[in-house]
N, C-alpha and C positions, 0 to 999 in steps of 0.2 A: 357139158362141159364134162361132167364124169358119168358116162351113161351107164356103166358098170354098178357103180356105186348106188346111183338113183333106184334101179331096179333092185339091188340089195336093200336098200332101207324100206322100200315099199313092202318087199316080203317080210322084213324083218317087223315092222308093223303090223302085218296081217297074222304073223304068227305068234304074236304074244299070247300067253295063255292066262287061265285064270286064276293062276296061284301067285299073284302078286308079284310074279317076274317083270323087271322093268323092260319096257319096250326099247329098241334103238332108237336113238335120238330124242328120247326123254331123259332129263336131268333128274336124278334123285334129290330130294328134298334134304337127305344127309351129306353134308359137306364132304368130298371126297378126299383122301390122302393126296399129296401132290410129291411126285420124284420127278426129278430133273437129273438126267445124267448128261454130262457135257464133256466131250473128249477133246484133246486139245492138237491142234494142227492134222486133224483127219480129214484127208480129202473124199470126196464124195466118192470119187473111182476106188476107195481102198476097202468100200463097203459093197459085198458080192451082190446082194437085192437092188441096189442102184447100178452096179457095173458088172454085168453078167459074165464079161470077160476078164475080169479081175483074177489075179493068181493067188491073192491070199483068202484064207478062208476064214468066215467071220458066221458062224451057225447061230450063236446066240442073238447079234443083232437082225440077223435074218428072220430069225423065229419071230423076235418082236415085232416086226414089220408084218409076218404073216398073222401075227395075232392083232393087228391094229390097222392104222393107217399110215402110210408112207406120203411124205409132200416132194414131188420132184423138182418143184421151184423153189426152195426155201434157200434165204440167205442170211447172213450176217449183216449186221450193218456196217461192218469194216471188215478188211482184209488182214488184219491183225488182232491181236487177241484182247489188250485192255481197252480199247474202245468197244468191242463186240461185248464184253463181259458189262460195260457199263450198260448198255441198252438192254441188256436180259433184265438185268436188276431194277431198273428205273422205266424203262418202256420209253424213253427219250434217245434222240441221235446224239452220239459221243461228240460231236462237234459244236452242240450247244454249250459243251462245258468249256474248260479251260483248255482241254486236250485237244489239240488243233491236228495233230499229227503223231505219229510215232506211237509208242509205249512207255509205261512205268518201269521203274526197275523195283527191285526188292525192298530197298530202302524209302521209295517214294513218299510224299505226303498223300492224304487221302484225295480220292478223285470225286467221289460222291459226297456233296454238300450235306453238313449234318442235319439239315431241316428238311431234307428232301425224302418223299415217302418210298421207299423200295417195296418190291413184290415181298420181302420177310417181312417187313415192318406190316405192310397193308394186312397180311395173312395172320400176323401173329396179335393185331388189333381186333382182329373176328375171331379168334379162340384157337387158333394154331398155334402146335409146338413147331419151331423151325430150326433148322440145321443145315450147317455148310461142313461139308467133308473134301479137303482136296485144295486146289489151287485158288488163290484169292486174286491176287495182281490187279487190284485198286487201291492201293497205298494203305498207309497207317502211319499213326505217330509215334516212332521208335523214342524211347526215353532216353536222353542224353547223361552222361556222366558229369559231374560237377565240373562248370569252367569251360564245358564245348557248348559250341554254336550249331556245328553242322555236323553231318555225316560225310566223311571222303572214303573212309578205309573201312568202316563197320565196327572197329575196335572204340568208337567215340560212343556207342551206345552202352547204358548200363541195362544187361540182361538179366538183373535180377529185379527189376521193376516191371510193372504192366505196362503193355503197349496199349496207346489210345486208339480211338475213333478206328478200329478195325470191323470186323464182321459183327461182332456181339455189340457194338453200337450202330449197326446199320440195319438193325431188326433180327439179327439171327439169336435165338437163345444159346447155341452152342455151335462150336468151331473148332476143327481140328485138322489141320493141314500146313500149307508152307505159303508164304510172303507172294511169292510170284511164281515165275516158270521153274522149272527143274534145271536149269542152268544159269539161274540168278542166284547170287548170294542175299541173304545169308542162308546156306544149307543146314536147317534146323527146324524140327516140327515145331508148330505152335498151337495151343491147346487154350481156346476161349481168347485170354489177352496175355499169355505168359509162354515163353518160350520153353520147351522140355529138355534142358539144359543148355550150357553155355557154348556159342561157337567160338571156339580158342584155338582152333588149326586150320590151316587151309588145305582146301582140296579141289581137284579141277574136275567138273562135270561139263565140259565143253568149254567153260569159264571157270578161271581161278577165282576163290573166294573163300571167307571163313565159314567153317562148318563146326559143328558140334562132331567131338570124337567119334562117335559112333553112328552117325548119319551117313548111309550109302544111297547113291540112288536107285540101284536095283531094288532096293526094297521098299521103296515108295510105293508102287503101285498096290503089291499086296498089303500093306499096311494101312493104306487108304481103303483097300475093299474090305479088309475086316472089320474097320471102325466104320465104314457105311453101314455094313450088316448088323454091328453091335448096336449103331445108332437106331436104325430102324427098328431092333427088337425091342429096345427100351420104349420107344416111342409108342409101339403098339400095344405095349401093357397098360398105357396111359387112356385116360377117358377122351381125350380131345384128339382132333386130326393131326394129322403132320404135314409138314411141308421139308422135305430132305432134298437138298442141292448137292448132288455128288460130281464135283469138278477135278476129272481123272487129270494128269499132266501128261497123259501118253496119247499118240505116241511122238509128242515133240522132244526136242533133243534134250539131253543126251538120249541117244537109242541105247537103253540098258534094259532087256528083256530080261526077266528073272530066269534062274537056270532052268526050269522046268520047260520055259517055252525057247529056249537057244536051240537052233536048227530045226525047229518044229513045221514053218511055214515052206523051206524051201526057196525064197525069195527074199535072200539076205536076211540079216538081224533086224532091219526095219519091218520086214513082214511078220517077224516073230513078236515085235513089240504091237503090232497092230494084233497079233491073235490074242497076246496078254491084255489087250484094251478091251478085246472081243469077251474074252474070260471075266473080268471083272464086272462087266456089264451083266453077264449071265448069271454071278454071282448074287449079283444086288436083286435081280428078277427072282432067282430061285427064293432068295429070304423072303421076299415079298409075298410069293405064292404058297411056300410053306407056312407061313403064319396064319394063311386064312384071308390075306389083306387084297386079293386079285380082284375081285370084283369091284371095290370100292376106291380103288388106287388108280390114279389117271398117271401113268409114267410117260414122261419125254425123253428121247434121246437125240442128241446132236454134236456139232463140231462146233468150235468158236471161229474157225475161218478154213482157209483152204489148206492143202499140203505144204511143206515148206520146201523151197526147190534146192535149200544147201543140203539137205540130206541126201540128195543124188552124187553129191561129191564124193560119198564114202559106200553108200547104199544104192548103186544105181538099178533101181529095180525096173524102171522103163526100159533098159537092156533085155531084161528078163521077159518084157511083153505086159508088164504091169503099168498102167497110168492112173496114178493117184488123181489126176485133174480130169480123168474120164476124157470126154470129146471136147472138154472147155479149155478157152484158151488161158494161160497164165496159171500162175500160183499164189500161195500165200503173199502178200504185198500188193498185190497187182489190183487195178480196177476192174479189169477182166475178171468173166464169171470164175474162171479157175481159182480167183484169190477168195470170193465170198460166196459162191453157191456152195451148199452143204448139207449133209444126210440130214433129214428130221423124220422122225417116226414118233406116234402118240398110241399108245394102248389102252385102253378103256373099257374092258368086256361089260357087253349090255349098252352100251352107250356110243360105242366106234364100233362099228361094222368091221368083223375080221378082214384082212387080206384085200384092204381097199387102197386106191391111189386118189391123191389130188394131186392136180396141176396147177391151181392158183397159185399167183405170185404172193409169196409170202416171207415174213421176217422174223428173225429172232426178238425183234424188238416188241413183236405182237405176244408175249408171254405174259407180261403184267396185266394188260386188258383181258387176256383169255382166263388169266387166275380170278380175276375179279368176277368175272361172267360166271365163272365154275361156281363161286360161292354166292351169287345173284347179290352182289354189292356195287353200288355205282361208285366209281371213281371220281374225286374231286377234280374240277375242270383244270385246276392248275398244276397237274401230274399226268404222267406218260402221255407226254405231248405228240408221241410218235407210235403210240400201240393201239391195234386193232384187234378186237376179240377175233379167234380162230374156231371158237365154239360152233358158229353154224358150219364151217367145214368139217368140223370132227363129227358133228350129230346127223351131217347130211342135209342140213336145212338151207345150204346156202344157194341162192338162186343166182346169184353173181359174185365176182371176188370180193374179199371181203374188205380190200383197200384198193383205193384208186390209183397209187401209184407207191414207188419205194425208192429210197433214196441208199447209196452207197458211197465208201470212202476208201480210198487207196491208204499205205502209209505214209505216203508223202502229202496227204491231205486232199488229195484230188477228189472231187464229186463224180458222182453219175446219178442218173434218174432215169427208171423205168416206168413206163406206162402201158401197159398191154404187152405187144410184142416190140414195142421202141424202146432202145436204151441209149440215151444220149451219155457221152462221156467228156468231161472238160478239161481234157488234156490231151497232148499229141501223142503222148506214149503209154507205158504200162501204169504209169503213176507209184510204180515201184521197184522192183530189181530186175523183172524178166526184161529182155531187148525187145525194143528199144526201149530205154529207160527216157525220161524226159528231156534231159539235156540233149542226147543225142537226137532224138526224134525233132526237136526245135533245130540243130545244127543241118538235119536231113532236108527241113523244109516241109514237115508233114504237116498236114491240117490241125490247127490246132484244137478241133474239135472231131470228135467221132461219133458215128451215129450207125447203129447196125438193128438189123430186121433179126430177132432171136428167134422168131418163128423160122425162118428158113436158112439163118446163118447162125446157129446156137454156139459155133466157134470163133464168131467173131473174125472172121478172114477177110471181109468185103466192108469198108467204110463208105457208106452211102451218104455222108453229110451233104455232098454238093448236088445231088439229085432231089433232096427233100428239105429245102429250106424252111416251108412251113413247118414241119415238124419239130425241126432244130429251134425254131422259134418259138413255138408254144410249149416244147419241154423245158426250154432254157427259162420262160416266164413262170412255168409252174415251181421250178427249182427255186427260184428267185422269190416266189411268194412263199414258200415253205421255209425258207430261212427266215426273210424279213417278219414273219407273222410268230415265229417261235413256236411254231407247231405245224405239224402236217395232218392232224385229227380236226374235227369241228369243234369250234371253240372260239372264246375271246383270245384276241391276240396273247402272246406271252412275251418274254424278254428271253434273248439268249444271255449265256454268263459273260460272254464277251464279243466284239466284234468278230466277224466270220467274212473272211478273204473267201469270196467264190472262186476266182478264177486263179490265183495264187501263181500265176504266170512271171511275175518278176523274180520269184524264187528261183525259176532256171534259167531266166535270161542273164542271169549274172555271171561272170567270167567267162563268157562265150566269145 
């Protein structure tokens, strides 16, 4: 599976010295610090170490990969951001919640139930200081002015009062960031449960909305980067381990590279913004290393979903020979791999052998079980329903893939399941924005099921569902089992938050 890695792991064990230096593959008893840096809409082809033919320079992310392990078959649970982020923090597929398709807005209600254990609350219970710096996009309870019953324009919100059920009520000790994507109002920073200023003017960052007078989109990545560095420095001075979740809003639209990066990439402003994102990653890593935290900190880097195709309308990097989805079909929103296959890197010196590659099929949903394994704590049976620990992969002990199968979801709510090389998609089109969209696919009479051999056809060009009815049947039954049982991990059956419509066919048959 990873011959190079296996050899290196063995050599690492042999080369352990007598000065108490930890061997590769051996987890230290002291709980490690955990840092997860999550980019927004960064395609797998945007990162040079995943796409050698890419035109954008990403030296800091590439260096991180050279110092640790990169996963070449890693996936978000969804091809859009809110559901993907839900899975990262809960270890649960997003369609088990009330969100069956689409994403939340900046003023949306909380998606994570108040009683649900998150990665942050789990780590906090076991002695960690927890912080999130950046984009939340999982909803919160905005306080309303007297007499108001709901939010229509944002002016109904009483910004002088505290916000309820945000990150600090979902396990984080500290929060600094924005409520949703950088193109969603309100355009204002939030610290813990208060806005820093009042959104009293209108500004347009792709979308028009209420903004604090001094809020400017191009300042957000530098501000969040400085705040992440500051948070790590403060956490390092304490006696307890820390978990810092850095959720960058870039390179998601609006494409607003700061002045120091404008024109730097030679691949449109989008390339400049990717380079700024890479710079932010480098700043966080440099801070960790300068504080002597390198060896006992595991760093994860990834993206919440694939590249957003609407960026091409103004910044057509593909015409310049740069392909953000690399060889994979589709983009953000789609059920095809371009929608949800993402870069994933982990660095943990002395535990993860440098410059190694894992080809196992893994999910960002696996983060919660991995964290529990890192601190050697058993998760309750009723949480992290779809999360498998990646620690065997990270330490080179995996003798087989850590998970038996994986499920994905498009923005329209369509499902896919993959087991080994076979990927089954329960829709005739993209399930998102790429052509053919589902309505058009139905009109054209395309098969309502897609099946691809991802080993021989990673670009999903040839639908072989008609040639393999047995595989279609087996994968459909497995998907139905995962939905019915309320979990895809071993354990007692659990309940989904609401009834799950697996096929969703009627949604696209309307008005044909």
